[in-house]
N, C-alpha and C positions, 0 to 999 in steps of 0.2 A: 314425585319421582325420587328414587333412591340415589344416594351419592354415586354408586357404581354405574347406574344407568346414565346419570348425567355425564360421567367421565367417558363412558362408551359413546354417548351421543356426540360429545366434543371431539373424540378421536375420529369418528366417522366423517364429521364435517372437515376436519383438518386433512384427512386422507383424500378429500376431493380437490385439494390444492395441488393438483398435478401440474408439473411444468416440464414435461417431455424429458424426464431425467435420463432415460435410456434409449431414446429414439429421436429422430430429427423433428424439429419444430414444424408443424403444419402451416401451410400458406395462410390460412385464415387467422392464425394467432400472431402473425408478424406485427410489430409495433412501429408507429410513426416516429419521425425524428425528434418530436417534442419529448418523448420518454427518455431518449438518450441525452438530450440537452439537460434534462432535470437530474438524471443520475450522475452525470459527470460534474455538473456544477455543484451538486450537493456533496458528492464524495470528496471533492478537492477544495471546497471552501469549508475547511474542516477544523476540528479541535486541534489536531496535530500541527496545523499551520502555525498556531500560536507558539508551539515548541520549536519547530524548525526555523522559523523566522528569527526567533530569539537566539538560537544557537549560532546563526550566522554572525550576529553581533559579537557573541562570546568568542568566536574563532577568528576575529580580526579581519573579516572580509572588507575590502575597500568598496566605496560606493560605486566606482566605475566597474570593478570586477563583478559586483552583484548585479548591476543593471544589464550589462552585456551577457554575462553568464546565464542569467535567467531567460533572456530573450532567445538565445541560441539553444540552450538545453531543453527548454520547454517545446521549442519547435521540433527538435529531434524526437521528443516523446510523442508529439502529435503525429508525426510521420510514421513512427513505429506502430501506433494504433491503426493508422489508416492503411498502411501498405503491408504490414506483417500480420497483425491479428485479425482485423475485420474481414479481409478477403477469404481466409480459411474458414472462419466461422460462418459466413454467409453461404459458402459453397457446400459445407457438410451439415450445417444446422444442428450440430451436436455440441455439448460441453466438451472442453478439453478432457475432462475426467473420464468421459465415456469413449471419446475418439481415440484416446491413448491405447485402449484395448486392441484396436485394429493394428496398431503400429508396434507396440512394445510387449503385448501379451498381458494376460490378467495378473501374472505374478509381479511384474515390474509396476503395473498400474496400481496395485494395492500399496506397494511400498511408497510410490511417488505421492499418491493421494493422501495417505496418512501424514507424510512429511509436509505436504502442501497445506493441509487443513490445520496442522499444528502451528505452522508459521503464520497463517492467517489469523489464528486465534491470538497469537502474541500481538500482531498488529492491531486487531480489533480491541484487545485488552488495553493497549496504550491509548487508544481513542476514548474508550470508556473512562479510563483514569483521568484524562484531561477534562472530560465533561464533569466528572465527579468533583474536581477541584472547585468549580464554580458553585456547585450545590453546597459543598462544604463551607465555603466562605459565607454564603447567604444564611446558613444556619449555625455559624460559629462553631464548626466542628474542627477538632484538632486533626490537622492533615500533615502528611509528610511533604517534604520539599523535593525538588529535582535532585538534590544531592544525597537523598536517602535511598536505601535499597529495600527496606522492609516496611510493612504497614505499621503504624504507630498508635492506632487506637481502634476500638470497636466501632466507634462512630464512622470512621473512614471506611471500614470494611462494609458496614451496612449501606452507606451512601453509594459505594461502588456497585453493590448488588441491586440497589434500587434503580440506578441509572442503566445498568446492563439489562434489566428486565424489559425496559422499553425497546431496546435494540432487538432483543429476541422476538418480541411480539411482532414488530414490523418485518423482520427477516423471515419469520415463519410464513407470513402471508404472501410472500413471493415477489417476483420482479415488478409487477405492476404496482403493488403497494409501496415498494421501496422507492420507485420513481415518483409516485404521487406525494409521498412524504417529503422528498427532496424539493419537488416543485413548489410546495407551500412554504418551505423554510428558507430556501436559498436567497431569494431577492432581499429579504429582510436581513439575513446574516451578512450578506455582502455589504450592505449599507452600514451595518454596525462596525465591520472591520475598518471601513474608510472613515466613519465618524469618530471612532476611537482614536485612530491615528491623528486626525486633525485636532481633536480635543486635547490630546496630551502633548502635542508638538511644542506648545509654548514652554513646557517644562524643560525642553531640550535647548531651545534658542529662539530668538525673535525672528520670525519669518514674515516678510512683507511681500515677497515676490518669488518667482520660480528660481531665479538665480540665487536668492537668499536661501531658499530651501536647499539647493544643491550645496551651498557652502556649509550649511548646518549638517547636511547628510554626510559630507566628507570629513568634517572636523569633530562632530559630536556623536554620530550614530555609527556609521560604518567607517571607522577611522583607520583600518588597516593594522590595528594593534590588538592582539589577542588579550583576553582577560586571563586572570590567574585563578587556579582552583583554591580550595580551602587550605591546601598545604603550601600555597605560595608558588606553585609550579605553573608556568605559563602554558596555556592551551596551545594546541597545534594551530598554526596559521593556515587559513584557506585562501587560495588565489582563484584566478579566472577559470582555470581548467577544473578545479575542484567543484566549482559552482555549475559549470556546464555539465559535467558528468553526473553530479548529484541530481540535478533537475531532470536529466535524461533517465537515470536508472532508478530513481526512488519509487517508480511504479513498474520496474522491470518485470516483476512477476505477472503483472496484468497485461502488458503489451507484447514485449519480445518473448516472454515465457508463455504467453497465450491464455492465461487464466480468464481473460475477459471474453473468450469465446462463449462463456456462460451468459454474457450479456448480448453480444453481437449476433448470436444465433437467432435472436428475435428481430434483427434489423432487416429492412427491406432491401438495402443496398450496402455494399462495402464502403461507400463514401460516407456512411454515417460515422466512420471513424474520425472524421473531421470534427464531430461534436466534442471530441476530447479537448479541443482547443479552449472550450469554455471553462473546463476544469483547470487546464494548465495556466491560462492567462488571468482568469478571475480568481483562481485559487492560488496556484503555485507562483504566480508572479505578483499580483497585487496583494494577496493576503500575506505572503512572506514579507513583503516590504512593510505593510502596515504593522505586522507583528514586531518587526525590528524597531520601528518607531515607538511602539507601545512599550517595548522592553527598555529602550533607552530613556524614554520619558518617565516611566515608573521608577527606574533606578535613580534618576536625577531627583525626582520628587521625594524619594525616601532617603536620599543621601547614601545609597549603597556604594561601597567600594567595589572595584572589579572582582575581588576575591569573594564577594558576597552575592554576585549575580545568580549563581546556581540555586540560591535559596528562593528565588522568585517563582511562584506557581502561575500557570496560565490564567487561572481565575483571578489572581491578584491584579495582573495587568489589565484584564478586561474590566473589572469593577472600577479600578482607578480611572480608566479612560471614559467609560460610558455608564457607570453605575449598574443598576439592576439589568438594564438592557444588555450591557456587555456580558454580565454573568450568564444571562439566558442564552446569548449568542454562543458562548463556549459550550453550554450544554447541548444545544441543537446542533452545533457544528460537530461535536463528538458523535452524536446520534446519526447524523446523515452520512458520516463516513463509516461508522461501524456497521450500519445496517447492511450495505452491499457486501462488506467484508465477511460478516457472519453468514450471509446468504451463500457466498462462494464456498466458505468452509463447510457449510452443511451439505452442499452439492458434492464436494470432494469426499466427505465421509460417507454419504449415502451410496455412492458408487461401490464402496468396498464392503457393503453389508448385503446379506441375502434378502433383497427386495424390501428392506425397511423403507418406509416413506421418508421423503426429504425433511418433513417438518420435525420428525423425531431426531434426526441427526443434526438439524439446526439447533435444537435445544441442547444436545450434547456439546456442540461447538460453543454455545452461549455459556454453558457451565465452565468449560475450560477457559474461555477468554476472560470471563468475569473473575475467576479465581486468580488468573495471572495479573489482572488489572489492579488487584490489591497491592501488588509489589511495584513501587515506583521505579525500581531498577530498570524496567522495560521502557519507561518513558525517558529516563536519564540517558540511556544508550540508544535512543531512537535513530540517530543519524547512522550509527554503525549497523544497527539491526536491519534497516531497510536495504543497506548495501549487502549484508550477509545473506538475507533471505532471498534476495534476487539472484545472488551468486549461486546459492544452493539449487535453485530451480532452473537456472539458465541452460544447463546442458540438455535437459529433456525438451525445452522449447526449441533448441537447435535441431534435435533429433526429429521432432514433428515437422519443422520447416523443411528439413532436408528430404524427408520421405514424401511430403505432400507436393512440393514444387520441384525439387532437384532430381528425384529418382526418375520421373518420366523423361526429363531432358537427357539423363545419362544412360537411359536404356535399362534401368534397374526396375525390379518388380515392386510396385506399391503393395503394402499390406501383406508382405510375404510371410510374416509371422502368423497372421490370422489364417492365411491359406494353408500353411503347413501345420496349423493347429498346435502351435508351440505355446507353452505356458509362460516361458521367459524369452525375451529378446536379449541374448547375451551381448550382442553388439551395443545395444542401448544401455544396458547396465554397466558394461565396462567403460563406455564413453562417459557416462554420468560420474562414476566413482573415480575414473582416471583423471578427468578434468578437475574435479574437486581436489584431488591429490596434488594437482599442479597449482591451483588458484586459491584454495581456501586459506584464510588468514590464521593458520595454525599457531604461528608465533604470538600473535595478539591474544589468542584464546588460551594459550598455555604459558604465558609469561616467558616466551622464548625457549621452552623445553623442546617443542617440536617445531619444525620449519618445513614449508613447502618450497618448491623452486621459486615461486614469485616472492616468497619471504626473503630468500637469499639474495635475489637481485634487486629487492627494495621497491617493488611496484606498489603504489598506494592502493589501499582497499577500494577506493572509488573507481580506479581505472582497470581493475582486474577482469571485469566481466566481458569487455569487448574482445580482447585477445582470446579469452576462454571460449567465447561463442564460436569464433572461427576455428579454433582447435576442435571443438565439438563437432562442427559440420564435417570437417575433413576426416576426423577419426571415425565417425559413424558411417560415412559413405564407404570408407575403406573396409571397415570391419564387416558391414552388412554385405558388401560385395564378396568377401571371402567366406561369409557364413551361409549364404544361400539366397541372396536377393537378386542374383543375375538371372536374366531371362532371355529368351530368344526373340520374343515379340514385345513390342512396346505396349504398355498398359497405361490408360488414362483414368484418373479418378472419376 
């Protein structure tokens, strides 16, 4: 067989990996709860948890604020998946990326999906980079630290591309393979997180009881005192509300912004949204706590000063705590999180192309994400990035929620843009851009040159999305009413 024939044969097999990209999922293809338990556990017991948990230590979170904040914030995230995202997905059985066409028209859909896919590529890239740090340590590759912005060696770049290739392979194979990959990896990864924290805890302090652990946690790990950066400037201190809102919005794009319709369209019932609790409490609760312990333990073991903490890579912490098993856990954790993220990005890109198959666009997403992963800047700014990318997508999530649930209650016509055959929903576009003009952290991004209203009144980045969401709901309902969504008869989806 010639090379060209082999390539054509591979392309035909990949073309059969159809996943209802442009139509509702059929009843016979719905998945049981175990699939969702696997995906959520795998995606949120992740390589990025090593970074986020460590950043909480750097930003001086107190032990009490961390514990209560994670309990409440993760609960709000679970409720958002269960009562905001899953019911819409189960009702329409479409991805958000295709459902949007009915609400905002093909023009706005193209703009949104390109923006969505690019933001997901950045997120997946940070996960790939975290996984690559463990591979780099195992093979003694010169790697950048969290304080670097650019790649520092050819070995690092090659390692990132090798790690990313596995992500692309699994994501191309579709939802079922993504969930199966997670089901195999998650139980072991979860145990490694716990084992690593327990193994390195003696480096922080002598713990003989639960009360002893709490004392060490308050005085040696989550002390309430922020670390300083390499210039001797103290980092911003995070308190209870920072943790609550961060835990809630760090997956804002998936639940409130509805991107996880791509997953829940396969669910048999909207209550499958409760499976997100496995990711929130096994991942975002326990894994962040374990990561903080490993961060403090490794820093104590190496004698790092607070100003040197940013030099610590996730792979360093994991190897110090659990040896080779810890390093492997970082790699697998990065993969299990990046897999569904690249899968979503591929779906978003596929929708804006002229009938190109999903697998081709997933490969495009992989190339973009892996290129970005070479730059540690995206990992270093991870906390800010997850806030910003959720903020950017939030107004369109509010638009979809308003049209799906509120329009029938208010006597407004659902899918009026589709029925009028409009290319653009100007109410949706004006709402999106207008709310970003109010909420976006322009001052932070331009060193104070530009400011939005929320910059002027000093609203913290973590808190901006919630008022922005309600502004979006009201603005879209008013604008759509004025633009042509009024009707004489009530319509139900």
